[in-house]
C-alpha positions in Angstrom: -35.3 -26.7 -31.7 -34.5 -23.0 -32.0 -36.4 -22.4 -28.8 -34.3 -25.0 -26.9 -31.1 -23.4 -28.2 -32.2 -20.0 -27.2 -33.1 -21.2 -23.7 -29.7 -23.0 -23.4 -27.9 -19.8 -24.5 -29.8 -17.6 -22.0 -27.9 -18.6 -18.9 -24.6 -18.1 -20.7 -25.6 -14.6 -21.8 -26.7 -13.9 -18.2 -23.3 -15.1 -16.8 -21.3 -13.1 -19.4 -23.4 -10.0 -18.6 -22.9 -10.5 -14.8 -19.1 -11.0 -15.3 -18.9 -7.9 -17.5 -20.8 -5.9 -14.9 -18.4 -7.0 -12.1 -15.4 -6.2 -14.3 -16.7 -2.7 -15.1 -17.5 -1.9 -11.5 -14.7 -3.6 -9.6 -12.0 -4.2 -12.2 -9.8 -7.3 -12.6 -9.1 -7.9 -8.9 -12.1 -10.3 -8.1 -11.1 -12.5 -11.0 -7.5 -12.6 -10.0 -8.4 -13.5 -6.4 -10.5 -16.4 -7.5 -7.8 -17.7 -9.9 -5.1 -17.3 -7.2 -7.2 -19.2 -4.5 -8.0 -22.0 -6.9 -4.5 -22.4 -8.3 -2.7 -22.3 -4.9 -5.2 -24.6 -3.2 -4.5 -27.2 -5.9 -0.7 -26.7 -5.5 -0.6 -26.8 -1.7 -2.8 -28.5 0.9 -1.8 -25.9 3.6 -2.8 -22.9 1.6 -6.4 -22.6 2.9 -5.6 -23.5 6.5 -6.6 -21.0 9.1 -3.1 -20.6 10.4 -1.8 -19.8 6.9 -4.6 -17.4 6.0 -4.1 -15.6 9.3 -0.4 -15.4 8.5 -1.2 -13.9 5.1 -3.4 -11.2 6.6 -0.7 -10.4 9.2 2.0 -10.2 6.5 -0.2 -8.0 4.3 -0.5 -5.3 7.0 2.6 -3.4 6.0 2.0 -3.4 2.3 -1.7 -2.5 2.9 -0.9 0.6 4.9 1.8 1.8 2.5 -0.7 1.1 -0.4 -3.3 3.3 1.2 -0.8 6.2 1.1 0.3 5.3 -2.5 -3.4 5.6 -3.4 -3.5 9.3 -2.5 -0.5 9.9 -4.9 -2.1 7.9 -7.7 -5.5 9.7 -7.2 -3.9 13.0 -7.9 -2.2 11.7 -11.0 1.2 11.1 -9.6 3.0 8.3 -7.6 5.5 8.0 -4.8 8.7 6.1 -5.4 10.1 7.1 -2.0 7.8 4.9 0.2 10.6 2.3 0.5 13.0 5.0 1.7 10.4 6.3 4.2 10.1 2.8 5.7 13.9 2.6 6.0 14.5 6.0 7.5 11.6 5.6 9.8 12.9 2.3 11.0 16.5 3.6 11.5 15.6 6.9 13.3 12.8 5.3 15.4 15.0 2.4 16.5 18.0 4.7 17.2 16.0 7.1 19.3 14.2 4.4 21.1 17.4 2.4 21.9 19.2 5.6 23.0 16.5 6.6 25.5 16.1 3.0 26.8 19.8 2.7 27.3 19.9 5.9 29.4 16.7 5.2 31.3 15.9 1.5 31.3 12.9 2.0 33.6 11.3 4.5 31.1 10.0 1.9 28.7 6.8 3.8 27.8 8.7 7.0 27.2 11.3 5.3 25.1 8.7 3.7 22.9 6.5 6.8 22.6 9.4 9.1 21.7 11.0 6.6 19.4 7.8 6.0 17.5 7.1 9.7 17.1 10.7 10.4 16.0 10.6 7.7 13.4 7.2 8.7 12.0 8.3 12.3 12.1 11.4 11.5 10.1 9.3 9.8 7.5 6.8 12.6 7.3 9.7 15.0 6.7 10.5 13.1 3.5 6.9 13.6 2.5 7.1 17.3 3.2 10.0 17.6 0.9 8.2 15.6 -1.8 5.1 17.8 -1.3 7.0 21.1 -1.6 8.9 19.9 -4.7 5.7 18.7 -6.5 3.2 21.3 -5.3 5.3 24.5 -5.0 8.1 24.0 -7.5 6.2 21.9 -10.0 8.7 19.1 -10.1 7.5 15.9 -11.7 6.4 13.3 -9.0 8.6 10.7 -10.7 11.8 12.8 -10.5 11.0 14.3 -7.0 10.2 11.0 -5.3 13.0 9.1 -7.1 15.5 11.7 -6.0 14.2 11.6 -2.4 14.4 7.8 -2.5 18.1 8.0 -3.2 18.7 10.8 -0.6 16.7 8.9 2.0 18.4 5.6 1.6 21.8 7.4 1.6 20.9 9.1 4.9 19.7 5.8 6.5 22.9 4.0 5.5 25.0 6.9 6.8 23.3 6.9 10.2 23.8 3.2 10.7 26.8 2.4 8.6 24.8 -0.4 7.1 24.6 -2.1 10.5 21.1 -3.0 12.0 20.1 -1.0 15.1 19.5 -3.1 18.2 18.7 -2.2 21.8 15.0 -1.4 21.7 12.8 -2.3 24.6 11.6 -5.9 24.4 8.0 -4.7 25.1 7.9 -2.8 21.8 8.4 -5.9 19.6 6.4 -8.1 21.9 3.3 -5.9 21.6 3.4 -4.1 18.2 5.2 -6.9 16.4 4.0 -10.2 18.0 1.2 -9.2 20.4 -2.3 -10.5 20.1 -5.7 -9.2 21.3 -8.5 -11.8 21.4 -6.3 -14.1 19.3 -5.8 -11.5 16.5 -2.3 -10.0 15.9 -2.1 -6.4 16.9 -0.8 -5.2 13.5 -4.0 -6.4 11.9 -6.0 -4.1 14.3 -3.7 -1.2 13.3 -4.3 -1.9 9.6 -8.0 -2.2 10.0 -8.3 1.1 11.9 -6.2 2.9 9.3 -8.4 1.4 6.5 -11.5 2.7 8.2 -10.0 6.2 8.9 -8.8 6.5 5.3 -12.2 5.4 3.9 -14.0 8.0 6.1 -11.5 10.7 5.1 -11.7 10.0 1.4 -15.4 9.4 1.2 -16.9 11.6 3.9 -14.8 14.8 3.9 -14.5 17.7 1.4 -10.7 17.4 1.2 -11.0 13.7 0.5 -13.1 14.5 -2.7 -10.5 17.1 -3.7 -8.0 14.3 -4.4 -10.3 12.9 -7.1 -11.0 16.3 -8.5 -7.3 17.2 -8.8 -6.5 13.8 -10.4 -9.5 14.0 -12.8 -8.7 17.5 -14.1 -6.3 19.8 -12.2 -7.3 22.9 -14.3 -11.0 22.4 -13.7 -10.3 21.8 -10.0 -8.4 25.0 -9.8 -11.2 26.9 -11.5 -13.7 25.4 -9.1 -11.9 27.1 -6.2 -9.9 24.0 -5.0 -6.5 24.8 -3.6 -4.6 22.4 -5.9 -1.2 23.2 -4.4 -2.3 22.4 -0.9 -4.0 19.2 -2.1 -0.8 18.0 -3.8 1.3 18.9 -0.8 -1.0 17.1 1.7 -1.1 14.1 -0.7 2.6 13.3 -0.2 2.6 14.2 3.5 -0.3 11.7 4.0 1.5 9.1 1.9 4.7 9.5 4.1 2.6 9.4 7.3 1.1 6.1 6.4 4.4 4.7 5.2 6.0 5.9 8.5 3.4 4.0 10.5 4.0 0.9 8.5 7.8 1.4 9.0 7.5 1.4 12.8 5.2 -1.6 12.8 7.7 -3.4 10.6 10.5 -2.4 12.9 8.6 -3.9 15.8 8.2 -7.1 13.8 11.9 -7.3 12.9 13.0 -6.1 16.3 15.8 -4.1 14.7 16.1 -0.8 12.7 17.0 -1.7 9.2 18.4 0.7 6.6 17.8 -1.7 3.7 14.1 -2.5 4.5 11.3 -1.5 2.0 13.3 -1.8 -1.2 10.5 -3.6 -3.0 7.7 -1.5 -1.5 7.3 1.1 -4.3 6.7 -1.5 -7.0 4.5 -3.7 -4.7 2.4 -0.7 -3.5 1.8 0.6 -7.0 1.0 -2.9 -8.2 -1.5 -3.4 -5.3 -3.2 -0.1 -6.2 -3.3 -0.7 -9.9 -4.6 -4.3 -9.5 -7.3 -2.8 -7.2 -8.5 -0.5 -10.0 -6.8 2.7 -9.1 -6.1 4.5 -12.4 -2.6 5.6 -13.3 -4.3 8.7 -14.9 -5.7 9.8 -11.6 -9.1 10.4 -10.2 -10.3 6.8 -9.9 -9.8 4.4 -7.0 -11.5 3.0 -3.9 -10.0 2.4 -0.4 -11.5 -1.0 0.2 -10.3 -2.3 -3.2 -6.7 -1.1 -2.4 -6.8 -3.1 0.9 -7.9 -6.2 -1.1 -5.2 -5.5 -3.7 -2.5 -5.5 -1.0 -3.9 -8.7 0.4 -3.9 -10.2 -3.0 -0.2 -9.4 -3.6 0.8 -11.0 -0.3 -1.6 -14.0 -1.0 0.2 -14.6 -4.3 3.6 -14.4 -2.7 2.6 -16.8 0.1 1.1 -19.2 -2.4 4.3 -19.2 -4.5 6.4 -19.8 -1.4 4.2 -22.8 -0.4 4.5 -24.0 -4.0 8.3 -23.6 -3.7 8.6 -21.2 -6.6 11.9 -19.5 -6.7 12.1 -15.9 -5.6 13.4 -14.8 -9.0 10.3 -16.1 -10.7 8.2 -14.5 -8.1 9.5 -11.1 -9.2 8.6 -12.0 -12.8 5.0 -13.0 -11.7 4.6 -9.7 -9.8 5.7 -7.6 -12.8 3.4 -9.7 -15.1 0.5 -9.1 -12.8 1.1 -5.3 -12.8 1.2 -5.3 -16.7 -2.0 -7.4 -16.8 -3.7 -5.1 -14.4 -2.8 -2.0 -16.5 -4.1 -3.7 -19.7 -7.3 -4.7 -17.9 -7.7 -1.1 -16.6 -7.4 0.3 -20.1 -10.0 -2.2 -21.4 -12.3 -1.3 -18.6 -12.0 2.4 -19.4 -12.8 1.8 -23.1 -15.9 -0.2 -22.2 -17.1 2.5 -19.8 -16.4 5.2 -22.5 -18.2 3.1 -25.1 -21.2 2.7 -22.8 -21.4 6.5 -22.3 -21.3 7.1 -26.0 
């Protein structure tokens, strides 16, 4: 009898051991993905349709790209609250320059798009440069620095537009970068996939990429090891702004207007995507591929709640609850890992 009980309990122990191993290695994200898919499949027949899943991936592109940049900030032990501002100012500047050139030279479509995109991304990167100088050179807290730049940036974007959307961009810009497809796959998905691969290679295959982990793990030890910690912190916020700027231009193409109020929810959502993906708020821990999945999960949940006709106010509650749950799970995972080492 005891032997039969032991044999019956063995598969349960194996399952618990496997689940614990997955949790310690990948965090809470795989479990949340499974729960979300099961719940929303039961709530809506359209959730698992090819059309809806393609739409989810396309919608996740902008958050995914911004989250990749947010990951750099979190890896170094900080975070960037100005990513929403960067999206807004990129959109406004890029659309304004593009529309201005196109109005003056309607035949120079390629020139208008190229200069407009570069101007928009450049304006976003300038915000990142200010953040980087404040954090790396003057030692300002990332919270204060990026929060202050968020206010400044939104104010500039509203001043430039008067709160009115910017129109007049070439139709080709929106048709290709916003709604275009290659082999049946939306162009923004290709852009996100390329950026994920480039970011993965940079983080995992270059010396500078490993410096982010070293600075976030122990900035004093990194400095004693010969790492230029100031440059690493500076480039962190520049890269974050660059990625947010690219997302801003892609979003501008999708909206077909320059919007000063776009990206307001992006700081919370990008931090949530990273934390749910296992990026530690203490710095030094995080994986690019998990961050991409984390962003996809956030949009998947939002899409599922829309199909289930859950009110937008409650969706904000759910997102905040998921963020808290992810932080608690991250703390538990760190305790398990520390206990295993001891």
